[in-house]
N, CA, C and O atoms as a printed pandas DataFrame, in Angstrom:
     atom_number atom_name residue_name chain_id  residue_number  x_coord  y_coord  z_coord
0              1         N          MET        A               1  109.671   19.094   47.029
1              2        CA          MET        A               1  108.756   18.625   46.016
2              3         C          MET        A               1  109.282   18.946   44.629
3              4         O          MET        A               1  109.070   18.181   43.688
4              5         N          ALA        A               2  109.971   20.080   44.498
5              6        CA          ALA        A               2  110.529   20.457   43.196
6              7         C          ALA        A               2  111.523   19.406   42.716
7              8         O          ALA        A               2  111.568   19.090   41.527
8              9         N          VAL        A               3  112.319   18.864   43.634
9             10        CA          VAL        A               3  113.293   17.823   43.266
10            11         C          VAL        A               3  112.563   16.571   42.794
11            12         O          VAL        A               3  112.971   15.946   41.815
12            13         N          ILE        A               4  111.495   16.205   43.480
13            14        CA          ILE        A               4  110.737   15.007   43.104
14            15         C          ILE        A               4  110.082   15.189   41.733
15            16         O          ILE        A               4  110.147   14.294   40.890
16            17         N          VAL        A               5  109.461   16.329   41.514
17            18        CA          VAL        A               5  108.817   16.586   40.216
18            19         C          VAL        A               5  109.866   16.610   39.107
19            20         O          VAL        A               5  109.648   16.039   38.039
20            21         N          TRP        A               6  110.998   17.263   39.348
21            22        CA          TRP        A               6  112.086   17.304   38.363
22            23         C          TRP        A               6  112.531   15.884   38.007
23            24         O          TRP        A               6  112.663   15.554   36.828
24            25         N          GLY        A               7  112.762   15.050   39.014
25            26        CA          GLY        A               7  113.203   13.674   38.774
26            27         C          GLY        A               7  112.184   12.851   38.017
27            28         O          GLY        A               7  112.540   12.042   37.160
28            29         N          ALA        A               8  110.914   13.056   38.333
29            30        CA          ALA        A               8  109.853   12.315   37.645
30            31         C          ALA        A               8  109.750   12.755   36.188
31            32         O          ALA        A               8  109.611   11.923   35.292
32            33         N          ARG        A               9  109.817   14.054   35.955
33            34        CA          ARG        A               9  109.696   14.569   34.579
34            35         C          ARG        A               9  110.891   14.222   33.706
35            36         O          ARG        A               9  110.748   14.059   32.494
36            37         N          THR        A              10  112.062   14.107   34.309
37            38        CA          THR        A              10  113.263   13.771   33.525
38            39         C          THR        A              10  113.485   12.268   33.442
39            40         O          THR        A              10  114.449   11.820   32.822
40            41         N          GLY        A              11  112.599   11.479   34.065
41            42        CA          GLY        A              11  112.700   10.028   33.992
42            43         C          GLY        A              11  113.725    9.427   34.933
43            44         O          GLY        A              11  114.099    8.264   34.778
44            45         N          ARG        A              12  114.181   10.191   35.898
45            46        CA          ARG        A              12  115.173    9.672   36.852
46            47         C          ARG        A              12  114.565    8.630   37.790
47            48         O          ARG        A              12  115.254    7.726   38.263
48            49         N          TRP        A              13  113.267    8.768   38.052
49            50        CA          TRP        A              13  112.534    7.741   38.788
50            51         C          TRP        A              13  111.150    7.595   38.200
51            52         O          TRP        A              13  110.781    8.307   37.266
52            53         N          ASP        A              14  110.393    6.675   38.746
53            54        CA          ASP        A              14  109.166    6.201   38.096
54            55         C          ASP        A              14  107.929    7.074   38.282
55            56         O          ASP        A              14  106.847    6.661   37.866
56            57         N          GLY        A              15  108.027    8.218   38.864
57            58        CA          GLY        A              15  106.889    9.102   39.062
58            59         C          GLY        A              15  107.045    9.875   40.356
59            60         O          GLY        A              15  108.054    9.737   41.047
60            61         N          HIS        A              16  106.045   10.692   40.690
61            62        CA          HIS        A              16  106.181   11.522   41.887
62            63         C          HIS        A              16  106.040   10.742   43.192
63            64         O          HIS        A              16  106.316   11.287   44.261
64            65         N          HIS        A              17  105.619    9.483   43.129
65            66        CA          HIS        A              17  105.574    8.649   44.339
66            67         C          HIS        A              17  106.910    7.952   44.594
67            68         O          HIS        A              17  107.130    7.427   45.686
68            69         N          VAL        A              18  107.785    7.941   43.625
69            70        CA          VAL        A              18  109.112    7.318   43.700
70            71         C          VAL        A              18  109.004    5.915   44.309
71            72         O          VAL        A              18  109.556    5.636   45.373
72            73         N          ARG        A              19  108.294    5.062   43.616
73            74        CA          ARG        A              19  108.087    3.688   44.097
74            75         C          ARG        A              19  109.346    2.845   43.980
75            76         O          ARG        A              19  109.531    1.888   44.733
76            77         N          ASN        A              20  110.212    3.198   43.035
77            78        CA          ASN        A              20  111.466    2.467   42.846
78            79         C          ASN        A              20  112.427    2.826   43.989
79            80         O          ASN        A              20  112.815    3.985   44.134
80            81         N          ARG        A              21  112.802    1.847   44.785
81            82        CA          ARG        A              21  113.640    2.080   45.956
82            83         C          ARG        A              21  114.942    2.789   45.617
83            84         O          ARG        A              21  115.397    3.638   46.384
84            85         N          ARG        A              22  115.555    2.453   44.475
85            86        CA          ARG        A              22  116.825    3.088   44.080
86            87         C          ARG        A              22  116.665    4.581   43.834
87            88         O          ARG        A              22  117.618    5.340   44.010
88            89         N          GLY        A              23  115.475    5.012   43.431
89            90        CA          GLY        A              23  115.245    6.419   43.143
90            91         C          GLY        A              23  114.976    7.282   44.357
91            92         O          GLY        A              23  114.931    8.506   44.240
92            93         N          ARG        A              24  114.795    6.680   45.519
93            94        CA          ARG        A              24  114.422    7.441   46.718
94            95         C          ARG        A              24  115.579    8.205   47.346
95            96         O          ARG        A              24  115.355    9.198   48.038
96            97         N          LEU        A              25  116.802    7.766   47.118
97            98        CA          LEU        A              25  117.943    8.362   47.809
98            99         C          LEU        A              25  118.094    9.849   47.502
99           100         O          LEU        A              25  118.268   10.649   48.422
100          101         N          VAL        A              26  118.031   10.231   46.242
101          102        CA          VAL        A              26  118.242   11.637   45.870
102          103         C          VAL        A              26  117.182   12.557   46.494
103          104         O          VAL        A              26  117.551   13.553   47.116
104          105         N          PRO        A              27  115.880   12.263   46.351
105          106        CA          PRO        A              27  114.917   13.173   46.977
106          107         C          PRO        A              27  115.021   13.206   48.505
107          108         O          PRO        A              27  114.798   14.249   49.119
108          109         N          LEU        A              28  115.354   12.081   49.110
109          110        CA          LEU        A              28  115.501   12.069   50.570
110          111         C          LEU        A              28  116.704   12.907   50.999
111          112         O          LEU        A              28  116.614   13.677   51.955
112          113         N          LEU        A              29  117.819   12.763   50.301
113          114        CA          LEU        A              29  118.996   13.566   50.636
114          115         C          LEU        A              29  118.742   15.054   50.395
115          116         O          LEU        A              29  119.191   15.896   51.172
116          117         N          ALA        A              30  118.028   15.373   49.325
117          118        CA          ALA        A              30  117.691   16.775   49.053
118          119         C          ALA        A              30  116.823   17.340   50.173
119          120         O          ALA        A              30  117.040   18.465   50.624
120          121         N          THR        A              31  115.849   16.568   50.617
121          122        CA          THR        A              31  114.967   17.021   51.686
122          123         C          THR        A              31  115.744   17.225   52.981
123          124         O          THR        A              31  115.552   18.222   53.677
124          125         N          ILE        A              32  116.618   16.281   53.299
125          126        CA          ILE        A              32  117.445   16.417   54.506
126          127         C          ILE        A              32  118.352   17.637   54.381
127          128         O          ILE        A              32  118.514   18.393   55.339
128          129         N          GLY        A              33  118.940   17.829   53.211
129          130        CA          GLY        A              33  119.827   18.975   52.998
130          131         C          GLY        A              33  119.104   20.302   53.155
131          132         O          GLY        A              33  119.577   21.189   53.865
132          133         N          PHE        A              34  117.950   20.444   52.492
133          134        CA          PHE        A              34  117.193   21.691   52.598
134          135         C          PHE        A              34  116.690   21.918   54.024
135          136         O          PHE        A              34  116.663   23.052   54.503
136          137         N          SER        A              35  116.297   20.847   54.693
137          138        CA          SER        A              35  115.835   20.966   56.082
138          139         C          SER        A              35  116.969   21.396   57.008
139          140         O          SER        A              35  116.755   22.175   57.937
140          141         N          THR        A              36  118.159   20.895   56.759
141          142        CA          THR        A              36  119.321   21.274   57.567
142          143         C          THR        A              36  119.672   22.741   57.345
143          144         O          THR        A              36  120.021   23.450   58.289
144          145         N          ILE        A              37  119.582   23.189   56.109
145          146        CA          ILE        A              37  119.807   24.614   55.815
146          147         C          ILE        A              37  118.779   25.467   56.561
147          148         O          ILE        A              37  119.121   26.494   57.147
148          149         N          GLY        A              38  117.529   25.034   56.533
149          150        CA          GLY        A              38  116.474   25.754   57.260
150          151         C          GLY        A              38  116.755   25.817   58.754
151          152         O          GLY        A              38  116.553   26.855   59.384
152          153         N          LEU        A              39  117.219   24.709   59.322
153          154        CA          LEU        A              39  117.561   24.682   60.741
154          155         C          LEU        A              39  118.697   25.662   61.025
155          156         O          LEU        A              39  118.661   26.402   62.007
156          157         N          GLY        A              40  119.696   25.657   60.161
157          158        CA          GLY        A              40  120.813   26.591   60.331
158          159         C          GLY        A              40  120.341   28.034   60.315
159          160         O          GLY        A              40  120.795   28.850   61.117
160          161         N          LEU        A              41  119.433   28.348   59.404
161          162        CA          LEU        A              41  118.897   29.711   59.340
162          163         C          LEU        A              41  118.110   30.068   60.602
163          164         O          LEU        A              41  118.210   31.187   61.104
164          165         N          LEU        A              42  117.333   29.121   61.109
165          166        CA          LEU        A              42  116.601   29.377   62.344
166          167         C          LEU        A              42  117.550   29.704   63.497
167          168         O          LEU        A              42  117.286   30.599   64.299
168          169         N          ILE        A              43  118.649   28.970   63.564
169          170        CA          ILE        A              43  119.620   29.197   64.640
170          171         C          ILE        A              43  120.320   30.546   64.460
171          172         O          ILE        A              43  120.417   31.330   65.404
172          173         N          VAL        A              44  120.805   30.811   63.252
173          174        CA          VAL        A              44  121.523   32.058   62.972
174          175         C          VAL        A              44  120.619   33.276   63.190
175          176         O          VAL        A              44  121.066   34.302   63.703
176          177         N          LEU        A              45  119.372   33.159   62.803
177          178        CA          LEU        A              45  118.435   34.276   62.939
178          179         C          LEU        A              45  117.779   34.330   64.317
179          180         O          LEU        A              45  116.881   35.137   64.555
180          181         N          ARG        A              46  118.235   33.467   65.218
181          182        CA          ARG        A              46  117.791   33.450   66.613
182          183         C          ARG        A              46  116.280   33.256   66.771
183          184         O          ARG        A              46  115.604   34.005   67.476
184          185         N          ALA        A              47  115.786   32.237   66.097
185          186        CA          ALA        A              47  114.366   31.899   66.217
186          187         C          ALA        A              47  114.075   31.431   67.644
187          188         O          ALA        A              47  114.990   30.993   68.343
188          189         N          PRO        A              48  112.832   31.514   68.083
189          190        CA          PRO        A              48  112.470   31.029   69.424
190          191         C          PRO        A              48  112.762   29.525   69.553
191          192         O          PRO        A              48  112.627   28.765   68.594
192          193         N          TRP        A              49  113.160   29.127   70.748
193          194        CA          TRP        A              49  113.530   27.733   70.985
194          195         C          TRP        A              49  112.449   26.735   70.564
195          196         O          TRP        A              49  112.794   25.726   69.948
196          197         N          PRO        A              50  111.155   26.955   70.859
197          198        CA          PRO        A              50  110.165   25.962   70.424
198          199         C          PRO        A              50  110.157   25.734   68.903
199          200         O          PRO        A              50  109.906   24.618   68.448
200          201         N          LEU        A              51  110.431   26.778   68.124
201          202        CA          LEU        A              51  110.478   26.615   66.670
202          203         C          LEU        A              51  111.704   25.800   66.257
203          204         O          LEU        A              51  111.619   24.968   65.354
204          205         N          ILE        A              52  112.828   26.032   66.904
205          206        CA          ILE        A              52  114.034   25.237   66.633
206          207         C          ILE        A              52  113.793   23.788   67.055
207          208         O          ILE        A              52  114.182   22.862   66.344
208          209         N          ALA        A              53  113.154   23.591   68.204
209          210        CA          ALA        A              53  112.834   22.237   68.670
210          211         C          ALA        A              53  111.918   21.529   67.684
211          212         O          ALA        A              53  112.085   20.336   67.428
212          213         N          LEU        A              54  110.956   22.250   67.130
213          214        CA          LEU        A              54  110.059   21.676   66.128
214          215         C          LEU        A              54  110.850   21.223   64.905
215          216         O          LEU        A              54  110.640   20.121   64.400
216          217         N          ASP        A              55  111.751   22.066   64.434
217          218        CA          ASP        A              55  112.544   21.707   63.259
218          219         C          ASP        A              55  113.460   20.517   63.557
219          220         O          ASP        A              55  113.601   19.626   62.720
220          221         N          LEU        A              56  114.076   20.494   64.728
221          222        CA          LEU        A              56  114.909   19.353   65.119
222          223         C          LEU        A              56  114.086   18.064   65.141
223          224         O          LEU        A              56  114.545   17.014   64.691
224          225         N          THR        A              57  112.879   18.159   65.666
225          226        CA          THR        A              57  111.987   17.007   65.737
226          227         C          THR        A              57  111.665   16.479   64.345
227          228         O          THR        A              57  111.765   15.279   64.092
228          229         N          LEU        A              58  111.281   17.370   63.454
229          230        CA          LEU        A              58  110.918   16.948   62.105
230          231         C          LEU        A              58  112.134   16.447   61.327
231          232         O          LEU        A              58  112.012   15.528   60.516
232          233         N          LEU        A              59  113.297   17.037   61.565
233          234        CA          LEU        A              59  114.514   16.562   60.912
234          235         C          LEU        A              59  114.877   15.154   61.411
235          236         O          LEU        A              59  115.271   14.298   60.619
236          237         N          ALA        A              60  114.745   14.922   62.702
237          238        CA          ALA        A              60  115.007   13.583   63.250
238          239         C          ALA        A              60  114.028   12.570   62.662
239          240         O          ALA        A              60  114.415   11.452   62.322
240          241         N          THR        A              61  112.754   12.964   62.543
241          242        CA          THR        A              61  111.756   12.084   61.933
242          243         C          THR        A              61  112.140   11.760   60.499
243          244         O          THR        A              61  112.005   10.621   60.052
244          245         N          LEU        A              62  112.617   12.763   59.787
245          246        CA          LEU        A              62  113.037   12.572   58.401
246          247         C          LEU        A              62  114.217   11.606   58.309
247          248         O          LEU        A              62  114.245   10.754   57.420
248          249         N          PHE        A              63  115.186   11.724   59.210
249          250        CA          PHE        A              63  116.318   10.792   59.212
250          251         C          PHE        A              63  115.844    9.359   59.446
251          252         O          PHE        A              63  116.261    8.439   58.742
252          253         N          VAL        A              64  114.978    9.177   60.428
253          254        CA          VAL        A              64  114.504    7.828   60.763
254          255         C          VAL        A              64  113.677    7.239   59.619
255          256         O          VAL        A              64  113.908    6.105   59.200
256          257         N          THR        A              65  112.716    8.013   59.120
257          258        CA          THR        A              65  111.877    7.478   58.047
258          259         C          THR        A              65  112.681    7.259   56.760
259          260         O          THR        A              65  112.401    6.329   56.004
260          261         N          SER        A              66  113.670    8.106   56.515
261          262        CA          SER        A              66  114.524    7.924   55.332
262          263         C          SER        A              66  115.325    6.634   55.446
263          264         O          SER        A              66  115.426    5.872   54.484
264          265         N          ALA        A              67  115.889    6.392   56.613
265          266        CA          ALA        A              67  116.669    5.167   56.811
266          267         C          ALA        A              67  115.786    3.935   56.626
267          268         O          ALA        A              67  116.201    2.957   56.005
268          269         N          ILE        A              68  114.582    3.984   57.161
269          270        CA          ILE        A              68  113.671    2.847   57.029
270          271         C          ILE        A              68  113.255    2.660   55.573
271          272         O          ILE        A              68  113.266    1.541   55.059
272          273         N          THR        A              69  112.887    3.761   54.908
273          274        CA          THR        A              69  112.304    3.651   53.575
274          275         C          THR        A              69  113.306    3.232   52.509
275          276         O          THR        A              69  112.908    2.800   51.427
276          277         N          LEU        A              70  114.587    3.350   52.793
277          278        CA          LEU        A              70  115.579    2.844   51.832
278          279         C          LEU        A              70  115.537    1.318   51.756
279          280         O          LEU        A              70  115.880    0.727   50.732
280          281         N          ALA        A              71  115.112    0.691   52.854
281          282        CA          ALA        A              71  115.017   -0.772   52.872
282          283         C          ALA        A              71  113.574   -1.260   52.755
283          284         O          ALA        A              71  113.306   -2.319   52.188
284          285         N          TRP        A              72  112.655   -0.468   53.301
285          286        CA          TRP        A              72  111.247   -0.872   53.363
286          287         C          TRP        A              72  110.418    0.397   53.319
287          288         O          TRP        A              72  110.693    1.320   54.084
288          289         N          LYS        A              73  109.439    0.482   52.478
289          290        CA          LYS        A              73  108.720    1.727   52.216
290          291         C          LYS        A              73  107.751    2.084   53.340
291          292         O          LYS        A              73  106.565    1.758   53.277
292          293         N          VAL        A              74  108.258    2.744   54.350
293          294        CA          VAL        A              74  107.427    3.237   55.446
294          295         C          VAL        A              74  106.640    4.455   54.946
295          296         O          VAL        A              74  107.089    5.147   54.033
296          297         N          SER        A              75  105.493    4.713   55.526
297          298        CA          SER        A              75  104.672    5.845   55.113
298          299         C          SER        A              75  105.136    7.135   55.785
299          300         O          SER        A              75  104.886    7.363   56.969
300          301         N          ILE        A              76  105.812    7.968   55.006
301          302        CA          ILE        A              76  106.241    9.271   55.515
302          303         C          ILE        A              76  105.017   10.166   55.695
303          304         O          ILE        A              76  105.000   11.018   56.584
304          305         N          HIS        A              77  103.993    9.981   54.862
305          306        CA          HIS        A              77  102.757   10.750   55.023
306          307         C          HIS        A              77  102.153   10.502   56.416
307          308         O          HIS        A              77  101.791   11.451   57.112
308          309         N          ALA        A              78  102.047    9.250   56.812
309          310        CA          ALA        A              78  101.474    8.921   58.119
310          311         C          ALA        A              78  102.368    9.435   59.249
311          312         O          ALA        A              78  101.869    9.901   60.273
312          313         N          ALA        A              79  103.691    9.351   59.062
313          314        CA          ALA        A              79  104.621    9.821   60.087
314          315         C          ALA        A              79  104.482   11.323   60.311
315          316         O          ALA        A              79  104.406   11.777   61.453
316          317         N          VAL        A              80  104.450   12.084   59.241
317          318        CA          VAL        A              80  104.339   13.536   59.366
318          319         C          VAL        A              80  102.995   13.930   59.969
319          320         O          VAL        A              80  102.932   14.821   60.815
320          321         N          CYS        A              81  101.941   13.284   59.547
321          322        CA          CYS        A              81  100.606   13.602   60.051
322          323         C          CYS        A              81  100.509   13.308   61.558
323          324         O          CYS        A              81  100.001   14.130   62.319
324          325         N          MET        A              82  100.996   12.137   61.981
325          326        CA          MET        A              82  100.931   11.784   63.400
326          327         C          MET        A              82  101.850   12.671   64.225
327          328         O          MET        A              82  101.518   13.038   65.352
328          329         N          SER        A              83  103.004   13.014   63.667
329          330        CA          SER        A              83  103.920   13.915   64.355
330          331         C          SER        A              83  103.257   15.269   64.589
331          332         O          SER        A              83  103.384   15.844   65.670
332          333         N          ALA        A              84  102.552   15.776   63.583
333          334        CA          ALA        A              84  101.864   17.061   63.730
334          335         C          ALA        A              84  100.809   16.998   64.840
335          336         O          ALA        A              84  100.683   17.934   65.629
336          337         N          VAL        A              85  100.058   15.907   64.902
337          338        CA          VAL        A              85   99.042   15.750   65.950
338          339         C          VAL        A              85   99.708   15.717   67.328
339          340         O          VAL        A              85   99.269   16.404   68.250
340          341         N          ALA        A              86  100.764   14.920   67.462
341          342        CA          ALA        A              86  101.446   14.803   68.760
342          343         C          ALA        A              86  102.065   16.132   69.185
343          344         O          ALA        A              86  102.010   16.495   70.360
344          345         N          ILE        A              87  102.645   16.848   68.248
345          346        CA          ILE        A              87  103.250   18.145   68.572
346          347         C          ILE        A              87  102.177   19.154   68.974
347          348         O          ILE        A              87  102.357   19.898   69.938
348          349         N          MET        A              88  101.070   19.183   68.248
349          350        CA          MET        A              88   99.990   20.112   68.610
350          351         C          MET        A              88   99.399   19.765   69.973
351          352         O          MET        A              88   99.072   20.659   70.753
352          353         N          ALA        A              89   99.260   18.473   70.264
353          354        CA          ALA        A              89   98.735   18.073   71.572
354          355         C          ALA        A              89   99.696   18.476   72.681
355          356         O          ALA        A              89   99.270   18.879   73.763
356          357         N          THR        A              90  100.994   18.365   72.410
357          358        CA          THR        A              90  102.008   18.756   73.392
358          359         C          THR        A              90  102.012   20.269   73.598
359          360         O          THR        A              90  102.047   20.753   74.729
360          361         N          ALA        A              91  101.975   21.002   72.493
361          362        CA          ALA        A              91  102.126   22.456   72.559
362          363         C          ALA        A              91  100.838   23.191   72.908
363          364         O          ALA        A              91  100.881   24.261   73.516
364          365         N          SER        A              92   99.689   22.625   72.526
365          366        CA          SER        A              92   98.448   23.390   72.654
366          367         C          SER        A              92   97.366   22.749   73.501
367          368         O          SER        A              92   96.361   23.393   73.800
368          369         N          GLY        A              93   97.544   21.499   73.895
369          370        CA          GLY        A              93   96.558   20.879   74.771
370          371         C          GLY        A              93   96.078   19.531   74.279
371          372         O          GLY        A              93   96.117   19.253   73.080
372          373         N          PRO        A              94   95.624   18.687   75.204
373          374        CA          PRO        A              94   95.247   17.312   74.884
374          375         C          PRO        A              94   94.059   17.171   73.947
375          376         O          PRO        A              94   93.865   16.109   73.354
376          377         N          GLU        A              95   93.260   18.221   73.803
377          378        CA          GLU        A              95   92.127   18.127   72.874
378          379         C          GLU        A              95   92.581   17.890   71.439
379          380         O          GLU        A              95   91.803   17.424   70.607
380          381         N          TRP        A              96   93.843   18.212   71.151
381          382        CA          TRP        A              96   94.385   17.994   69.807
382          383         C          TRP        A              96   94.532   16.518   69.472
383          384         O          TRP        A              96   94.683   16.174   68.300
384          385         N          TRP        A              97   94.492   15.634   70.467
385          386        CA          TRP        A              97   94.574   14.193   70.171
386          387         C          TRP        A              97   93.398   13.742   69.303
387          388         O          TRP        A              97   93.493   12.731   68.608
388          389         N          ALA        A              98   92.296   14.482   69.340
389          390        CA          ALA        A              98   91.152   14.141   68.491
390          391         C          ALA        A              98   91.524   14.216   67.006
391          392         O          ALA        A              98   90.910   13.547   66.175
392          393         N          ALA        A              99   92.517   15.020   66.681
393          394        CA          ALA        A              99   92.957   15.136   65.286
394          395         C          ALA        A              99   93.629   13.859   64.789
395          396         O          ALA        A              99   93.923   13.735   63.600
396          397         N          ALA        A             100   93.872   12.911   65.690
397          398        CA          ALA        A             100   94.434   11.620   65.271
398          399         C          ALA        A             100   93.494   10.907   64.295
399          400         O          ALA        A             100   93.923   10.029   63.546
400          401         N          LEU        A             101   92.221   11.284   64.305
401          402        CA          LEU        A             101   91.290   10.728   63.318
402          403         C          LEU        A             101   91.748   11.065   61.896
403          404         O          LEU        A             101   91.528   10.293   60.963
404          405         N          LEU        A             102   92.378   12.214   61.747
405          406        CA          LEU        A             102   92.915   12.591   60.438
406          407         C          LEU        A             102   94.067   11.680   60.027
407          408         O          LEU        A             102   94.248   11.394   58.843
408          409         N          VAL        A             103   94.840   11.226   61.003
409          410        CA          VAL        A             103   95.922   10.285   60.709
410          411         C          VAL        A             103   95.319    9.000   60.145
411          412         O          VAL        A             103   95.843    8.417   59.196
412          413         N          GLY        A             104   94.227    8.576   60.737
413          414        CA          GLY        A             104   93.539    7.390   60.226
414          415         C          GLY        A             104   93.083    7.581   58.786
415          416         O          GLY        A             104   93.184    6.664   57.971
416          417         N          ALA        A             105   92.583    8.772   58.475
417          418        CA          ALA        A             105   92.139    9.052   57.101
418          419         C          ALA        A             105   93.314    9.040   56.127
419          420         O          ALA        A             105   93.210    8.501   55.025
420          421         N          VAL        A             106   94.430    9.635   56.538
421          422        CA          VAL        A             106   95.627    9.639   55.686
422          423         C          VAL        A             106   96.130    8.210   55.492
423          424         O          VAL        A             106   96.457    7.809   54.375
424          425         N          ALA        A             107   96.189    7.454   56.567
425          426        CA          ALA        A             107   96.662    6.073   56.489
426          427         C          ALA        A             107   95.754    5.242   55.580
427          428         O          ALA        A             107   96.236    4.488   54.735
428          429         N          TRP        A             108   94.443    5.385   55.758
429          430        CA          TRP        A             108   93.508    4.655   54.912
430          431         C          TRP        A             108   93.720    5.007   53.444
431          432         O          TRP        A             108   93.727    4.121   52.589
432          433         N          SER        A             109   93.894    6.295   53.145
433          434        CA          SER        A             109   94.058    6.700   51.744
434          435         C          SER        A             109   95.324    6.116   51.135
435          436         O          SER        A             109   95.327    5.732   49.965
436          437         N          ARG        A             110   96.396    6.045   51.910
437          438        CA          ARG        A             110   97.667    5.496   51.395
438          439         C          ARG        A             110   97.511    4.006   51.072
439          440         O          ARG        A             110   98.043    3.525   50.072
440          441         N          VAL        A             111   96.782    3.282   51.921
441          442        CA          VAL        A             111   96.536    1.857   51.675
442          443         C          VAL        A             111   95.551    1.699   50.520
443          444         O          VAL        A             111   95.757    0.859   49.645
444          445         N          HIS        A             112   94.485    2.496   50.508
445          446        CA          HIS        A             112   93.462    2.416   49.463
446          447         C          HIS        A             112   94.055    2.690   48.073
447          448         O          HIS        A             112   93.643    2.078   47.088
448          449         N          LEU        A             113   95.017    3.605   48.001
449          450        CA          LEU        A             113   95.674    3.927   46.723
450          451         C          LEU        A             113   96.746    2.901   46.338
451          452         O          LEU        A             113   97.379    3.016   45.288
452          453         N          HIS        A             114   96.937    1.911   47.189
453          454        CA          HIS        A             114   97.948    0.862   46.981
454          455         C          HIS        A             114   99.369    1.419   46.962
455          456         O          HIS        A             114  100.253    0.858   46.315
456          457         N          ASP        A             115   99.586    2.538   47.684
457          458        CA          ASP        A             115  100.934    3.088   47.817
458          459         C          ASP        A             115  101.643    2.521   49.036
459          460         O          ASP        A             115  102.869    2.580   49.121
460          461         N          HIS        A             116  100.882    1.969   49.985
461          462        CA          HIS        A             116  101.456    1.381   51.197
462          463         C          HIS        A             116  100.603    0.213   51.659
463          464         O          HIS        A             116   99.440    0.066   51.282
464          465         N          THR        A             117  101.231   -0.616   52.495
465          466        CA          THR        A             117  100.499   -1.674   53.182
466          467         C          THR        A             117  100.042   -1.129   54.539
467          468         O          THR        A             117  100.477   -0.061   54.970
468          469         N          THR        A             118   99.174   -1.868   55.190
469          470        CA          THR        A             118   98.726   -1.466   56.520
470          471         C          THR        A             118   99.914   -1.365   57.477
471          472         O          THR        A             118   99.992   -0.426   58.270
472          473         N          ALA        A             119  100.825   -2.311   57.411
473          474        CA          ALA        A             119  102.008   -2.285   58.280
474          475         C          ALA        A             119  102.848   -1.032   58.041
475          476         O          ALA        A             119  103.365   -0.444   58.991
476          477         N          GLN        A             120  102.985   -0.628   56.802
477          478        CA          GLN        A             120  103.806    0.547   56.478
478          479         C          GLN        A             120  103.208    1.834   57.043
479          480         O          GLN        A             120  103.949    2.711   57.488
480          481         N          VAL        A             121  101.878    1.962   57.033
481          482        CA          VAL        A             121  101.279    3.171   57.597
482          483         C          VAL        A             121  101.284    3.126   59.124
483          484         O          VAL        A             121  101.392    4.171   59.767
484          485         N          ILE        A             122  101.170    1.947   59.709
485          486        CA          ILE        A             122  101.244    1.833   61.176
486          487         C          ILE        A             122  102.637    2.204   61.660
487          488         O          ILE        A             122  102.777    2.961   62.620
488          489         N          VAL        A             123  103.668    1.681   61.008
489          490        CA          VAL        A             123  105.046    2.012   61.403
490          491         C          VAL        A             123  105.299    3.509   61.198
491          492         O          VAL        A             123  105.960    4.143   62.021
492          493         N          GLY        A             124  104.783    4.068   60.118
493          494        CA          GLY        A             124  104.917    5.500   59.890
494          495         C          GLY        A             124  104.268    6.314   61.002
495          496         O          GLY        A             124  104.870    7.254   61.524
496          497         N          ALA        A             125  103.042    5.953   61.364
497          498        CA          ALA        A             125  102.338    6.680   62.427
498          499         C          ALA        A             125  103.057    6.547   63.768
499          500         O          ALA        A             125  103.144    7.515   64.523
500          501         N          LEU        A             126  103.566    5.363   64.065
501          502        CA          LEU        A             126  104.316    5.178   65.318
502          503         C          LEU        A             126  105.596    6.002   65.328
503          504         O          LEU        A             126  105.982    6.543   66.364
504          505         N          THR        A             127  106.251    6.095   64.182
505          506        CA          THR        A             127  107.456    6.929   64.075
506          507         C          THR        A             127  107.104    8.393   64.349
507          508         O          THR        A             127  107.832    9.088   65.057
508          509         N          GLY        A             128  105.994    8.854   63.789
509          510        CA          GLY        A             128  105.542   10.220   64.034
510          511         C          GLY        A             128  105.182   10.461   65.486
511          512         O          GLY        A             128  105.453   11.534   66.027
512          513         N          LEU        A             129  104.571    9.467   66.124
513          514        CA          LEU        A             129  104.226    9.585   67.536
514          515         C          LEU        A             129  105.489    9.715   68.391
515          516         O          LEU        A             129  105.535   10.518   69.322
516          517         N          LEU        A             130  106.501    8.927   68.071
517          518        CA          LEU        A             130  107.776    9.026   68.794
518          519         C          LEU        A             130  108.423   10.390   68.586
519          520         O          LEU        A             130  109.031   10.938   69.505
520          521         N          ALA        A             131  108.292   10.936   67.382
521          522        CA          ALA        A             131  108.834   12.268   67.108
522          523         C          ALA        A             131  108.131   13.315   67.963
523          524         O          ALA        A             131  108.770   14.230   68.482
524          525         N          GLY        A             132  106.831   13.182   68.108
525          526        CA          GLY        A             132  106.092   14.100   68.973
526          527         C          GLY        A             132  106.568   14.015   70.413
527          528         O          GLY        A             132  106.632   15.027   71.111
528          529         N          GLY        A             133  106.897   12.821   70.855
529          530        CA          GLY        A             133  107.464   12.642   72.192
530          531         C          GLY        A             133  108.821   13.305   72.321
531          532         O          GLY        A             133  109.154   13.866   73.365
532          533         N          MET        A             134  109.610   13.235   71.240
533          534        CA          MET        A             134  110.917   13.893   71.256
534          535         C          MET        A             134  110.740   15.402   71.384
535          536         O          MET        A             134  111.487   16.052   72.116
536          537         N          PHE        A             135  109.761   15.963   70.680
537          538        CA          PHE        A             135  109.470   17.396   70.770
538          539         C          PHE        A             135  109.156   17.768   72.213
539          540         O          PHE        A             135  109.636   18.782   72.720
540          541         N          THR        A             136  108.346   16.942   72.872
541          542        CA          THR        A             136  107.987   17.204   74.270
542          543         C          THR        A             136  109.236   17.259   75.138
543          544         O          THR        A             136  109.363   18.149   75.979
544          545         N          LEU        A             137  110.158   16.322   74.948
545          546        CA          LEU        A             137  111.390   16.318   75.737
546          547         C          LEU        A             137  112.267   17.544   75.441
547          548         O          LEU        A             137  112.896   18.096   76.344
548          549         N          LEU        A             138  112.302   17.962   74.175
549          550        CA          LEU        A             138  113.136   19.107   73.802
550          551         C          LEU        A             138  112.623   20.432   74.359
551          552         O          LEU        A             138  113.425   21.302   74.699
552          553         N          ILE        A             139  111.315   20.602   74.460
553          554        CA          ILE        A             139  110.810   21.896   74.920
554          555         C          ILE        A             139  110.678   21.998   76.423
555          556         O          ILE        A             139  110.411   23.083   76.941
556          557         N          LEU        A             140  110.857   20.903   77.137
557          558        CA          LEU        A             140  110.760   20.961   78.611
558          559         C          LEU        A             140  111.937   21.668   79.224
559          560         O          LEU        A             140  112.009   21.803   80.446
């Protein structure tokens, strides 16, 4: 977030939503870079496997959503929210699927604010759901 705020304040992109497609590359690369450093630290410090699997899952989601959003603005908010629901349902029990209602609220807000189309939040949520499935495969 610090990179995004810095870029917005210095005029490198059009604001903290980075609506200009050309401006998205730097914050996405920064996020991937910092996430990779975090993963490296988890491995070096011998974190428990489920935590490493969680980070791998979120990093993979970030790669996929970043690749999509460079061409078409997929909702990373919806992807992260749905991924969290799927991971919690996998790790803690099926009752967590009820939290998918929160994904609907996040998706609605992104469309209501005119930051995304309905298609963009649906694709984001589906990407997050697939990431949750990847987490399930990694921890088995």
